[in-house]
Every structure is written in C-alpha cells, then in structure tokens.
C-alpha positions in Angstrom: 0.0 0.1 -0.1 1.3 3.3 -1.1 1.4 6.5 1.1 -1.3 8.2 -1.1 -3.7 5.5 -0.4 -3.7 6.4 3.3 -3.9 10.3 2.4 -7.0 9.5 0.3 -8.4 7.7 3.2 -7.9 10.5 5.5 -9.7 13.0 3.1 -12.8 10.3 3.4 -12.7 11.1 7.1 -12.3 14.8 6.7 -15.3 15.2 4.6 -17.3 12.9 6.9 -16.2 15.2 9.8 -17.3 18.5 8.2 -20.7 16.8 7.6 -20.9 16.3 11.4 -20.1 12.7 11.4 -17.8 10.6 13.4 -18.7 7.5 11.0 -18.7 6.6 7.4 -21.6 5.9 5.4 -21.6 2.7 3.4 -20.6 4.2 0.0 -17.7 5.8 1.9 -16.6 2.6 3.6 -16.5 1.0 0.0 -14.3 4.0 -1.2 -12.0 3.3 1.9 -11.6 -0.5 1.1 -11.0 0.4 -2.3 -8.1 2.4 -1.4 -6.9 -0.7 0.6 -6.8 -2.6 -2.8 -10.1 -4.7 -2.3 -12.4 -5.2 -5.2 -15.7 -3.7 -4.0 -19.2 -4.4 -5.4 -20.2 -2.1 -8.2 -22.7 0.3 -6.9 -24.7 3.5 -7.7 -25.7 5.9 -4.9 -29.0 7.7 -5.3 -29.6 10.7 -2.9 -33.3 11.4 -1.6 -35.6 11.9 -4.5 -33.1 10.7 -7.2 -33.9 8.1 -9.7 -32.0 5.4 -11.4 -31.3 5.5 -15.0 -30.7 2.4 -17.2 -27.3 3.3 -18.0 -26.4 3.5 -14.3 -27.9 0.2 -13.7 -26.2 -1.5 -16.7 -22.7 -0.8 -15.0 -23.6 -3.0 -12.1 -23.5 -6.0 -14.7 -25.7 -8.3 -12.7 -29.2 -9.5 -13.2 -30.4 -8.6 -9.7 -29.6 -5.6 -7.8 -29.5 -5.1 -4.1 -30.9 -2.0 -2.5 -29.6 -0.7 0.9 -31.0 2.4 2.7 -28.2 4.8 3.9 -28.7 6.5 7.1 -26.4 7.6 10.0 -29.1 6.3 12.3 -29.6 2.8 10.9 -26.9 0.1 11.9 -28.9 -3.0 11.1 -30.6 -2.2 7.9 -32.5 -5.5 7.6 -34.3 -5.2 10.9 -36.1 -2.1 9.4 -36.6 -3.1 6.0 -33.6 -1.4 4.7 -32.5 -4.1 2.4 -34.3 -5.5 -0.7 -33.3 -7.7 -3.6 -35.0 -6.7 -7.1 -34.6 -7.2 -10.9 -31.9 -4.9 -12.1 -34.0 -2.8 -14.3 -34.7 1.0 -13.8 -38.7 0.5 -13.2 -38.0 -2.2 -10.6 -35.3 -0.5 -8.9 -37.0 2.8 -8.5 -40.3 1.5 -7.4 -38.4 -0.7 -4.7 -36.6 2.4 -3.7 -39.9 4.4 -3.0 -41.4 1.4 -1.0 -38.2 1.1 1.1 -38.2 4.9 1.8 -41.8 4.6 2.8 -41.4 1.4 4.8 -38.4 2.7 6.8 -40.3 5.9 7.7 -43.1 3.8 9.2 -40.6 2.3 11.6 -39.4 5.6 12.8 -42.8 7.5 13.3 -42.6 11.2 13.6 -43.0 14.2 11.4 -40.8 14.5 8.2 -38.7 17.4 8.3 -35.8 19.1 6.2 -32.3 18.4 7.6 -28.9 19.9 7.3 -27.7 20.3 3.6 -31.2 19.9 2.2 -31.8 16.4 3.0 -35.0 14.9 3.8 -36.1 12.8 6.5 -38.6 10.1 6.4 -40.6 10.2 9.7 -38.2 11.0 12.3 -35.1 9.1 10.8 -32.3 11.0 8.8 -32.1 9.4 5.2 -29.1 10.2 3.1 -30.6 8.0 0.2 -30.0 4.4 -1.3 -27.3 2.3 -2.4 -28.0 0.2 -5.5 -25.3 -2.4 -5.8 -24.6 -5.6 -8.0 -25.6 -9.0 -6.4 -22.1 -10.4 -6.0 -21.7 -13.9 -7.5 -19.6 -15.7 -4.9 -18.3 -19.2 -3.9 -20.7 -20.9 -1.7 -19.0 -24.0 0.0 -21.6 -24.1 2.7 -20.9 -23.2 6.2 -17.8 -21.1 6.5 -18.1 -19.4 2.9 -18.1 -16.0 4.5 -15.5 -14.1 6.4 -15.5 -11.4 9.0 -12.6 -8.8 9.3 -12.7 -5.9 11.7 -10.6 -3.4 13.6 -11.2 -2.1 17.0 -9.3 0.5 19.0 -9.3 -0.9 22.6 -8.7 1.3 25.5 -6.0 -0.8 26.9 -4.3 -2.3 23.9 -4.8 0.2 21.0 -5.8 -1.2 17.7 -6.5 -4.8 17.4 -7.5 -6.6 14.1 -10.0 -9.5 14.4 -10.6 -12.2 11.6 -13.0 -14.9 11.7 -16.2 -16.7 10.6 -18.5 -14.0 9.1 -22.3 -13.9 8.3 -25.4 -13.5 10.4 -24.8 -16.3 12.9 -21.2 -15.2 13.7 -21.8 -14.9 17.4 -24.0 -18.1 17.7 -21.1 -20.0 16.0 -18.2 -18.4 17.9 -19.6 -19.5 21.0 -19.5 -23.1 19.8 -16.1 -23.4 18.2 -13.0 -24.4 20.0 -10.9 -21.4 21.2 -8.4 -20.8 18.6 -10.5 -21.9 15.8 -13.3 -19.2 16.1 -11.2 -16.1 15.9 -7.8 -14.5 15.4 -6.8 -11.3 17.3 -3.8 -9.3 16.6 -2.2 -6.1 17.9 -1.6 -3.8 15.1 1.6 -2.7 16.8 3.1 -6.1 18.0 2.4 -8.6 15.2 4.7 -8.5 12.1 4.1 -9.8 8.7 5.9 -13.0 9.3 3.6 -14.1 12.3 0.2 -13.9 10.5 0.0 -17.1 8.8 0.4 -18.8 12.3 -2.3 -16.9 13.7 -4.8 -17.6 10.9 -4.0 -21.1 10.2 -5.9 -22.6 13.0 -9.1 -20.8 12.2 -11.9 -22.9 11.0 -12.9 -20.5 8.3 -9.2 -20.4 7.1 -9.2 -24.1 6.6 -12.8 -24.0 4.7 -11.7 -21.3 2.5 -7.9 -21.7 1.8 -7.5 -25.4 1.7 -8.7 -28.2 -0.5 -12.1 -29.5 0.9 -13.7 -33.0 0.0 -11.7 -33.2 -3.2 -12.5 -29.5 -4.2 -9.7 -27.1 -4.8 -9.4 -24.1 -2.4 -11.7 -21.2 -3.1 -8.9 -18.7 -2.4 -5.2 -18.6 -1.9 -3.8 -18.6 1.6 -1.7 -15.6 0.6 -5.0 -13.6 -0.3 -6.4 -14.0 3.2 -3.1 -13.2 4.7 -2.8 -10.1 2.6 -6.2 -8.8 3.5 -5.3 -9.5 7.3 -2.1 -7.5 6.7 -3.9 -4.6 5.0 -6.3 -4.2 8.0 -3.3 -4.3 10.3 -1.5 -1.5 8.5 -4.9 0.5 8.1 -5.1 0.2 12.0 -1.7 1.0 12.6 -1.7 4.3 10.6 -5.1 5.5 12.2 -3.7 4.7 15.7 -3.7 6.8 18.7 -0.2 5.3 19.1 1.0 7.0 16.0 1.3 10.5 14.7 0.9 9.7 11.0 -2.9 10.9 11.0 -5.0 13.3 12.6 -7.7 10.5 12.8 -8.1 7.3 14.7 -10.2 4.4 13.6 -12.5 3.5 16.6 -14.2 0.7 15.0 -14.1 -0.7 11.4 -15.7 -4.0 10.2 -16.7 -5.9 7.1 -19.1 -8.7 7.6 -19.2 -10.5 5.6 -16.2 -10.6 3.0 -17.1 -13.2 0.3 -15.0 -14.9 -2.3 -15.3 -14.2 -6.0 -12.7 -15.5 -8.7 -10.0 -16.0 -5.9 -10.6 -12.5 -4.4 -12.4 -11.1 -1.3 -15.4 -8.8 -2.0 -17.0 -6.9 0.9 -20.7 -7.0 1.2 -21.4 -4.9 4.2 -19.2 -2.6 6.2 -19.1 0.2 8.8 -16.5 2.5 10.2 -16.3 4.8 13.2 -13.5 7.3 13.9 -12.4 10.1 15.9 -9.7 12.9 16.2 -6.4 11.8 17.7 -6.1 13.4 21.2 -3.1 15.2 22.3 -0.3 12.6 23.3 -0.4 12.3 27.1 3.1 12.7 28.8 4.7 9.2 29.2 5.0 7.9 32.8 8.2 9.1 34.5 9.9 6.0 35.6 13.6 6.7 35.7 13.4 7.0 39.6 12.3 3.4 40.0 16.0 2.5 40.6 15.7 4.9 43.8 12.4 3.2 44.7 13.7 -0.5 44.5 17.4 0.3 45.6 17.0 3.3 48.0 19.8 4.4 50.1 17.7 6.2 52.6 14.2 5.7 53.6 11.7 8.0 55.3 8.5 6.9 56.8 5.4 8.5 58.4 2.6 7.0 60.5 4.6 5.0 63.0 3.2 4.7 66.4 5.1 3.8 69.6 2.6 0.9 69.8 2.6 -1.9 67.3 0.4 -0.4 64.4 0.6 -0.8 60.6 3.4 1.8 60.3 5.5 0.2 63.0 5.2 -3.2 61.4 6.6 -1.9 58.2 9.2 -0.1 60.2 10.3 -3.6 61.7 10.1 -5.4 58.4 12.4 -2.7 56.7 14.9 -3.2 59.6 14.6 -7.0 59.5 15.8 -7.0 56.0 19.0 -5.5 57.0 18.4 -1.7 56.0 20.8 0.5 58.0 19.0 2.1 61.0 21.0 5.3 60.5 19.4 5.7 57.0 15.8 5.3 58.1 14.0 8.3 59.3 10.5 8.4 61.0 8.4 11.4 61.0 7.1 11.4 64.4 6.9 14.6 66.5 7.8 14.4 70.0 10.2 11.5 69.9 13.9 11.2 69.3 14.0 7.8 68.1 12.0 4.6 67.5 13.6 1.2 67.1 16.9 3.0 66.9 15.9 5.1 63.9 15.9 8.8 64.2 12.7 10.7 64.3 12.1 14.2 62.9 9.0 16.4 63.7 7.8 17.0 60.2 8.6 16.1 56.5 10.2 19.5 56.2 12.7 18.3 58.9 14.1 15.2 57.1 17.9 15.8 57.1 17.9 14.7 53.3 16.0 14.2 50.3 15.3 10.5 50.9 15.4 8.0 48.0 12.2 6.4 49.4 9.4 7.7 51.5 6.6 5.3 53.0 3.3 7.0 53.5 1.3 5.0 55.8 -1.5 7.5 57.0 -4.9 7.4 55.9 -6.3 8.4 52.4 -7.5 11.7 53.4 -4.1 12.9 54.9 -2.2 11.6 52.1 -2.5 14.5 49.8 -1.3 17.0 52.2 1.9 14.9 53.0 2.4 14.6 49.1 2.1 18.3 48.6 4.8 19.0 51.2 7.2 16.3 49.9 6.9 17.8 46.5 7.0 21.2 47.5 10.2 20.6 49.7 11.8 18.3 47.2 12.1 15.6 50.1 11.7 12.4 48.3 12.6 10.8 45.0 9.9 7.9 45.3 7.1 7.3 47.5 4.9 4.1 48.5 1.3 5.1 49.4 0.0 2.2 51.6 -3.4 4.0 52.3 -6.6 2.3 51.5 -9.9 3.5 50.1 -8.6 5.7 47.5 -10.9 5.5 44.5 -12.7 2.5 46.0 -15.5 4.5 47.8 -17.7 7.2 46.3 -16.0 10.5 47.3 -12.5 9.4 47.2 -11.7 9.6 43.6 -10.7 13.4 44.1 -7.8 12.3 46.4 -6.3 10.3 43.6 -7.0 12.9 41.2 -5.4 15.8 43.3 -2.1 13.5 43.8 -2.0 13.0 40.0 -2.3 16.6 39.1 0.1 17.5 41.8 2.9 15.3 40.1 1.8 16.2 36.5 1.9 20.0 37.4 5.6 19.6 39.1 6.8 17.5 35.9 5.5 19.9 33.5 7.5 22.8 35.1 10.5 20.6 35.2 10.7 20.2 39.1 11.7 17.1 40.7 8.7 15.0 41.4 8.8 11.5 43.0 7.6 8.5 41.2 4.7 6.9 43.4 3.6 3.3 44.0 0.1 2.9 45.1 -2.0 3.9 46.6 -4.1 1.2 48.2 -1.2 -1.2 48.0 0.4 -3.6 50.5 4.0 -2.2 49.9 7.1 -3.5 48.1 9.6 -6.3 49.0 13.0 -5.6 47.6 15.8 -8.2 48.2 18.5 -6.1 46.5 17.2 -3.1 48.1 17.3 -4.9 51.5 13.9 -3.9 52.7 10.2 -4.8 52.9 7.5 -2.3 53.3 4.6 -4.8 53.4 2.5 -4.6 56.5 2.3 -8.2 57.3 3.9 -9.2 60.5 6.6 -12.0 60.2 4.4 -14.5 62.2 1.7 -14.2 59.6 4.0 -14.5 56.6 7.5 -15.8 56.8 10.2 -13.5 55.2 11.1 -14.5 51.7 14.1 -16.9 51.5 17.4 -15.9 49.9 18.9 -19.2 48.7 18.0 -18.7 45.0 15.6 -15.7 44.2 14.5 -16.1 40.7 11.1 -14.5 40.5 9.6 -11.0 40.6 6.0 -10.5 41.5 4.2 -7.5 40.1 0.5 -7.7 41.4 -2.6 -5.2 41.4 -3.5 -7.1 44.6 -1.3 -7.3 47.7 -3.3 -9.9 49.1 -2.8 -12.1 45.9 1.0 -11.7 45.9 1.1 -12.6 49.6 -1.0 -15.7 49.1 1.3 -16.9 46.4 4.4 -16.4 48.6 2.8 -18.3 51.4 1.7 -21.2 49.2 4.9 -21.4 47.0 8.0 -20.6 49.4 10.4 -22.3 47.4 9.9 -19.7 44.7 11.7 -17.1 46.3 11.1 -13.3 45.1 13.9 -11.1 44.1 11.2 -8.3 44.3 7.5 -8.4 45.2 5.7 -5.2 44.3 2.1 -4.6 45.2 0.7 -1.9 42.7 -2.5 -1.0 44.1 -4.4 1.7 42.2 -1.4 2.6 40.0 -1.8 6.5 40.6 1.4 7.0 38.9 3.5 3.9 38.3 1.8 1.1 36.4 2.8 -2.5 35.8 4.4 -1.4 32.4 6.7 1.0 34.0 8.3 -1.8 36.3 8.5 -4.2 33.3 10.2 -1.5 31.3 12.6 -0.9 34.0 13.4 -4.6 34.3 13.8 -4.9 30.7 17.1 -3.1 31.0 18.2 -3.9 34.5 16.4 -7.0 35.5 18.2 -10.2 36.4 15.1 -12.5 37.5 14.0 -15.4 35.2 10.4 -15.0 35.8 8.2 -12.0 36.0 5.0 -13.0 37.5 1.8 -10.5 37.0 -1.4 -10.3 38.6 -3.4 -7.9 36.7 -7.0 -6.7 37.4 -7.2 -3.7 34.9 -4.9 -1.4 33.0 -4.7 2.2 32.7 -5.5 3.7 29.1 -2.8 2.3 26.8 -0.9 0.4 29.5 -1.9 -2.9 28.2 0.0 -2.2 24.9 2.9 -0.6 26.8 3.0 -3.8 29.0 2.9 -6.2 26.0 5.7 -4.4 24.2 8.0 -4.5 27.3 7.0 -8.3 28.0 8.2 -8.8 24.2 11.4 -7.4 24.7 11.9 -9.3 28.0 11.3 -12.6 26.5 13.5 -11.6 23.7 16.4 -11.5 26.3 15.5 -15.1 27.3 13.4 -14.3 30.4 9.8 -15.3 30.8 6.7 -13.2 31.7 3.6 -14.8 33.4 0.3 -13.0 33.7 -2.9 -13.8 35.3 -5.6 -11.6 34.1 -8.7 -11.2 36.2 -11.9 -9.2 35.6 -12.9 -11.5 32.9 -16.7 -11.7 33.3 -19.1 -8.7 33.7 -19.4 -9.7 37.5 -15.5 -9.9 37.9 -15.1 -6.6 36.3 -17.5 -5.0 38.7 -15.6 -6.7 41.6 -12.4 -5.4 40.2 -13.5 -2.0 40.0 -14.7 -2.0 43.5 -11.3 -3.4 44.7 -8.7 -1.2 43.0 -10.8 1.4 41.1 -9.4 -0.1 37.7 -11.4 -0.7 34.7 -10.8 -4.4 33.4 -10.7 -4.7 29.6 -11.8 -7.4 27.2 -10.2 -10.6 28.3 -10.1 -12.3 24.8 -8.1 -9.2 23.5 -5.9 -9.2 26.6 -4.9 -12.7 26.3 -4.4 -12.7 22.6 -2.1 -9.6 22.6 -0.2 -10.9 25.7 0.3 -14.3 24.0 1.6 -12.6 21.0 4.1 -10.7 23.1 5.5 -14.2 24.3 3.9 -14.1 27.6 2.7 -17.2 29.4 -1.0 -16.4 30.1 -2.4 -18.5 32.9 -5.9 -19.5 32.6 -6.5 -20.7 36.2 -5.0 -19.9 39.7 -3.8 -23.5 39.7 -1.9 -22.9 36.5 -0.5 -19.7 37.5 1.0 -21.4 40.6 2.4 -24.3 38.7 4.1 -21.6 36.4 5.6 -19.8 39.4 7.2 -23.2 40.6 8.1 -24.4 37.3 8.9 -21.9 34.8 12.3 -21.1 36.7 13.2 -24.5 36.5 12.6 -24.7 32.7 14.6 -21.7 32.0 17.5 -22.4 29.6 15.8 -25.5 28.2 15.7 -25.7 24.4 12.4 -26.4 22.7 13.0 -27.9 19.4 9.4 -29.5 18.5 6.3 -31.0 19.9 7.4 -34.6 20.0 7.0 -35.9 23.6 8.4 -39.0 25.2 6.4 -40.4 28.0 7.7 -43.1 30.9 6.2 -44.4 34.0 6.3 -47.6 35.9 2.4 -47.9 36.0 0.3 -48.7 33.2 -2.7 -46.1 34.5 -0.2 -43.3 34.3 0.8 -44.2 30.5 -2.8 -44.3 29.5 -3.6 -41.0 31.2 -0.6 -39.3 29.7 -1.5 -40.5 26.3 -5.0 -39.3 26.8 -4.1 -35.7 27.4 -1.8 -35.3 24.3 -4.4 -33.5 22.5 -6.0 -31.5 25.3 -5.6 -27.9 24.6 -1.9 -27.3 23.4 -1.1 -30.5 21.5 1.8 -32.7 21.6 2.5 -35.7 19.6 4.1 -38.9 20.5 7.7 -39.2 19.8 8.7 -42.5 17.6 11.8 -43.8 19.2 14.6 -44.9 17.2 15.9 -48.4 17.0 19.1 -47.6 18.7 17.1 -46.4 21.6 14.6 -49.3 21.8 17.8 -51.4 22.0 19.3 -49.4 24.7 16.1 -49.8 26.7 15.8 -53.5 26.1 19.5 -53.9 27.2 18.2 -52.2 30.6 15.1 -54.2 31.1 16.4 -57.4 30.1 18.3 -58.4 33.3 15.1 -58.0 35.4 12.9 -59.7 32.6 10.9 -56.6 32.2 11.0 -56.8 28.4 9.1 -60.1 28.7 6.3 -58.1 30.4 6.0 -55.1 28.1 7.1 -54.0 24.4 9.3 -50.9 24.3 7.3 -48.2 22.9 6.0 -44.7 23.6 4.5 -44.4 26.3 7.0 -46.6 28.1 5.7 -48.6 30.8 8.6 -50.0 33.0 6.3 -51.8 35.3 6.9 -51.9 39.3 9.7 -54.1 38.8 12.1 -51.5 37.6 14.6 -50.4 40.3 16.4 -46.9 40.5 19.1 -47.7 38.1 16.9 -49.2 35.6 14.3 -46.5 35.7 17.0 -43.6 35.5 18.9 -45.4 32.8 15.6 -45.5 30.8 14.9 -42.0 31.4 18.5 -41.0 30.1 17.9 -43.1 26.9 14.7 -41.5 26.3 16.0 -38.1 26.5 19.0 -38.9 24.4 16.7 -40.0 21.6 17.1 -37.3 18.7 13.2 -38.0 18.2 12.1 -36.6 21.5 12.0 -33.0 22.0 10.6 -33.1 25.5 9.4 -35.4 28.2 7.1 -36.3 31.3 8.8 -38.8 33.7 6.2 -40.3 36.4 7.6 -42.6 38.8 4.9 -43.9 40.9 6.9 -44.1 44.1 5.2 -46.8 46.3 6.7 -49.7 44.5 9.5 -51.5 46.7 12.0 -51.5 43.8 12.5 -47.8 44.0 14.1 -45.9 46.8 11.6 -42.9 47.2 11.3 -42.4 51.1 13.2 -40.0 53.5 14.9 -42.1 56.3 12.4 -43.4 58.7 11.2 -46.3 60.9 10.1 -49.6 59.3 12.5 -49.4 56.1 15.9 -48.8 54.9 15.3 -46.3 52.3 17.0 -43.0 51.8 16.2 -40.4 49.0 19.4 -38.5 50.2 21.7 -41.2 48.9 23.4 -40.3 45.7 22.2 -43.7 44.2 18.5 -43.1 45.0 16.1 -42.3 42.1 15.7 -38.7 43.1 19.4 -37.9 42.9 19.9 -39.9 39.6 16.7 -38.0 38.2 18.2 -34.5 39.2 21.5 -35.3 37.4 19.8 -36.5 34.2 17.1 -33.8 34.0 19.3 -30.9 34.8 21.9 -32.3 32.3 19.5 -32.6 29.4 18.8 -29.5 27.3 15.3 -30.8 26.8 12.2 -29.5 28.8 11.4 -32.5 31.2 8.9 -32.7 34.0 8.9 -35.3 36.8 5.6 -36.4 38.1 5.0 -37.6 41.6 1.6 -39.0 41.9 1.4 -39.8 45.5 0.5 -38.5 49.1 2.4 -36.6 51.7 4.6 -39.4 52.6 6.3 -38.6 49.4 6.6 -34.9 49.9 10.3 -35.1 50.7 11.1 -36.6 47.4 9.3 -33.9 45.5 10.9 -31.1 47.8 14.2 -32.8 47.1 13.6 -32.6 43.4 12.3 -28.9 43.5 15.0 -27.6 45.5 17.5 -29.0 43.1 15.8 -27.3 40.2 13.7 -29.9 38.8 10.1 -29.0 37.4 7.8 -31.2 39.6 4.0 -31.8 39.5 1.7 -34.2 41.4 -0.8 -35.1 38.8 0.3 -36.5 35.5 -2.5 -35.1 33.3 -1.6 -31.6 34.8 2.1 -32.1 34.1 1.3 -33.1 30.5 -0.9 -30.2 29.8 1.5 -27.7 31.4 4.4 -29.1 29.3 2.4 -28.8 26.1 1.5 -25.1 26.9 5.1 -24.4 27.8 6.3 -25.7 24.3 3.6 -23.6 22.7 4.8 -20.7 24.4 8.3 -21.3 23.9 7.7 -21.7 20.0 6.2 -18.2 20.0 9.2 -16.8 22.1 11.6 -18.3 19.7 10.0 -16.7 16.8 10.4 -13.4 18.5 13.9 -13.9 19.5 14.7 -14.7 15.8 13.0 -11.6 14.8 10.1 -13.5 13.1 7.5 -11.4 15.0 
C-alpha cells in the first residue's frame, strides 16, 4: 500500500467530519476499502428523490440488484426493511426504492422534516439516500463461506484486528467453536507480517476457504487471506492513537461479510467509526524506579509507639538489613523509634530520601504529598493508604495527587515516582527492605537461597497468598501496585527490561490504565527476547468480575479475549487458572534455559494407568505428539530391562511402561535413553513411588530407604534432567509421605507436578509459548 492511499482515506474522514459525522456511510466504507486494494461491489448511490437510470444500472453487470438504505441512524438495515433484492431494471429499482423509503419511515414515526444540507427525513429518521449494488456472485461452500474482518481501538491495547467466521450467525457459531479456531486477534503494533500465517492457520474459516475440501480445490489462496489481514493491520496502525501519522483514529471498522469471487475477497457490508486523535499524554516518568527499588535512605510516616501498621512496616524494613542510621521516622515528640532517628515534620528530614513510605489515611495523603513535592524531600513514594478510589467521594484524592505530580513534571521540577495507593507495599531483596505490612509470624520473610521470581501484582493479598503457598519460589522483588496512581505494571517491566536479572516476571493484573496494556505487552516482548519469561494472570474477565475488580482497585478491566491474545503474541505465558499460575511460578524458573525444538514428547512411567492418562491428554488444548523412538533407543532400553526380565512383560514403545519391577538404576537409565533420543523433544517422567523397587522415602522407621543417597532415584533424576537441554517434567503422583522426594527434586531445580494430566498439559503449553518466544527472539514476529 502506497502512502497516497492513506492520504485519500484521510480525506474521506475529513469530509465526513465536515458533515458532522464521526462515522462513514456505506458508500464511503466502500471507497476506503477500494483504497486498501479490495475489489468492492459495483454500486450507484442515489440521493433522496433521485432516480436510477438505465445506464447507471447497466454498469452493475448483474441480473439482480441489491438496494440498501443509507442513514447515519440505522446500523442494522435488515431489521427495519432497509435491504431488498430486485430485478436490475430501472422501473423495478425505482419502485423498490420508493417502497423502501416509505417502509423505513413507518418504522420511525414522526413528522418528516428538512435536515442539514437540504436532505430529507422519512418520519423521524435521517435518510441520505439508497445504495444500489450489484448482487455479488460468490463461491458458496456451505458453512464457512463468509469471512469477518474488523478493527477495534481498545482502551488498553490500542488497535487490534480480528478475523473469523462471518455472516448472520457469527456470534452463535463463535460460542460453539473451540478457542483458537473461532477468531484470530492481533495487535496492530506488535504482530509482524511473518507471524500472520501462524495466527490464521488454526481458524475454521481459514481451513474451509484456503484449503482443499472434500476433493474440491481451495476457493482462495492462503496468501490472499493473509494479505487482507495485513492490509487491515496496516490501516489500524496508521490510524492509531499510538502513532502521529494521521489526525484521525479508527475506533471501529468491520466488514461482515467478505465473500470470495474469482479468488478475491469482496466486501458486502461494512461500517467504520473514527475520532480525532487526542493530544499525546506525557509518558510515565519511571527513571526514579531505581531509587524506589534500591534506596540509600528511607523516610516513613505513620509509625506509632505501639504496634500499628506503620510500626510493622518499620520492623520489616529493619529485619531485611536496611541500615538504621538511614531510616528516618516522621514522628513529632520523639527522638528515636527502634533505633531510628525521628523528625517532627516532613520538612525536617535531613536529606531528600530515596524512598518515602506514607502509611497515613487516604485523606491525609494529599497534604503529605504536597509537602514532599514542595520541599523536594523524596525521589519515590509508596502510598499504603487504602480506600482511594474505591469508595464514592475518594476519587478526588487520587486525582489531586495525579495533578500535583503532573504539574511539577511539566514545570521541570523534581517529582517523586509513586507506587500505590491502596497497596500492600514492596519487598526488595537487592534493596534490603520490606514495606509490606504483614507481621513475620503471619507470613515468613522470603528466602534468599536462589531468588529467581519478580511478583508484580495489583493485589497485595494475591501476592502474599502466592508467597505463602509457594515458599520455594523465592522472590527477588514483590511489588504490590494498588491503584497505579502513577507507576503502572508496564513501568516496572520497562525498568526490568534493561536492569532485571530474574528469570520469571509473574504479574497479577485486574485492569489497565489507558494504553498500558499495549505498553506492558511491548515491554514483555523485549523481556522474553532476552531469554526471560513473563507470566500473567488477568482477572476481571466476566461482567461480575469486572464489577468486583472496579470496587477493589478502582481499575477498569478490559476485554479478556483481547488481553489474552495480545499478551500471548508478546510471548507471555497467560495462565487460565490460579492453579496454572501457581504451577508456572514453581516450574518456569526450573525450565529456564531448556531448548524447545518441537512437539514430540516422550512419556515414561512404571505404572500402566499413568501411561494411559498421559496419552489421553496429548490433544487436550495445546497439542503434543508422541515421539517415535529410534531403533538404537529401543535396543538401549531393552538392554536395561532384560536383566530384570521386564522386556518379557512389556514391549518397548512410547509411552514406555517400565512396570513396578524397575529399580532406581533401570528407571533412571531408561529416562536417560529416552532423553538422548533425537526424536524426543520433551518428556514427562512419572515414577509411581510406592513400589518397593524404588528408593523414594526419606529415612524413617520400618524401612531402609534414603532418598538423600546419591544412588537413589531422586538424585539420579536430578542429574539426568538437569544435564539434558530438553524440557522434562517429573510427576510424583502420591500422598504426603512422598513430599520429601518432591521437595528434594524441586529444591534442586527439577520441575515437579503431582498429577500426570496436569504435568502433560503444562508441558504442552510451555512448548507452545516457547515456540512463540523463539519466533520473537529470531525476529520473526
């Protein structure tokens, strides 16, 4: 598409705007599509009172004509009698036009009147005329013959483009198709040309139109569908609030349906709404995040001599090793608390602190912020106070703080970055502080053996619950965002994009500020490009959930399908359930550095039921395929099984059932042989530990087993799994007696599950996400 095509489209918007409209009439939509290179139906536009001539209708080149009413007030023309099919002859068309105007007028009772520009209204509806179109001859292959293609400018993610099954029953059918086959959604700013085919290929309509079906050739080339998708993406990106190329933004544009004629897509119905691009908002100032996360000095207000919320925070800061001499407590009438110097007021702080923790009520927060900004006393602030924006009447508190920061920044004055309000605080291992207000006896401090996770959560309680349930996943940072008055999740991801050293960034998001979804996805894409992983759980998916979200953090939750699609395109691992999120927090750091080469999986157990269940879940959601073992692998496994005569009990195949007779050495040897097979890309290993042949118990009474001995199954698996570059998950399907074995494996960095079906489904999703990430890293997306 050449630049002049976009210039012509801009003129179409300009003329509509001068007519007082923020939408295009259908003839204008056809002109827009023509400039995109689509072949549109031949048509004649008749203004109110105009008659069609024979010469005009001959140009339609069809026996039948389609007549459509043109009105800025009518979206669904069929519902009001605004669509008709007639013989393509002047008398027939003109009679049908008169009847249609009369019929539509009856649907909108009211006195006819003149309207702007000399146009007429029928009843109370503003009619601009009628569109007389050729009846398009199209390929009809039954269900799936029609295509929908649309643009929507979402508040959170900017312009997204959707392709899927079109026609009158699109919503009905969409609800009944498997996810991923119903509709494809792409961000105009994130998806490159090379990634389009992968998104479209799973669609049911793509397969129906672009592939041979029941011996009949494809009705359209794959390249033509991909080209249409790409043209809509380029249109959406050009007329986007995130670019400066145009004065206009496409808010919504849709063709439903496109049909196929002579290997080309032809639009039958279309709509388009647009707006003026608003002035760019100042980007969030996040350079001072380094002061927030790695402060050299801390101030705090709201600390009582008794144990209150502020005092708990102070104790938690000191517990993490932050030097007392660099902690200042704003507390009139006292010299010191907990060995920290007290000052009477914010203005008395002996220095501009890198971090100030504000634990007063929401109503008191504005005054303190005003004094901090006026005196330039803080480079960053954490506002703990709850209630901001959650209750009617408190919205103004947030806005006053936002205005205060914006005004200072516009004037070029130092203004702190702010985390919160309504947050639980921040834990920073490298910063040696913890400003969360949970006492140590309620939530144990994070361990520091091998911190590999960063939590970024809109809910402090969600973050604390995950830390409590998954103590082995030690956080490097745990950031409770709260209401995101200033800093948003994307600001932190952008900071960690250049300075982060964690292997996993785990986010809980309820709602995005305007445009922050796209900013977060773009930052996530850069993080995964550098070999890290981004995990997201997005709540507020249902209307009820969105309402609860709003009452919780005063945030507005966006459309979940768009959120999931765009974040997945950025390479994020989007968890569908809490269980999956928690599994990912545990397992993804252990899978870091593993190389995903394909979807061929090796399955191994010592129990027949495990093999059956593993095989049953191969096609559940993200699909894996059974690897075909090489002859040399089979020979190696037979040589291991033969001394115990296991080869007489079972054939060597995938899934591989070793039976309960296999001991530690045999089991481990077979795992090693499986992972060495060039046909195996990944594996699930599921030893059922109750068999007497395996050493799977911690030392105890009544047995001589010891999982801590180097020759035990656990240690053998640790060496094999960690040495292999292939993603491998170990499943321990047993009760609490075998928790020590699972803990031994997890602490050594081996991914562990406790149910085989969950293990396989997770591995399948990991392989799928890793494939997308590899495309991103290679610059193919």
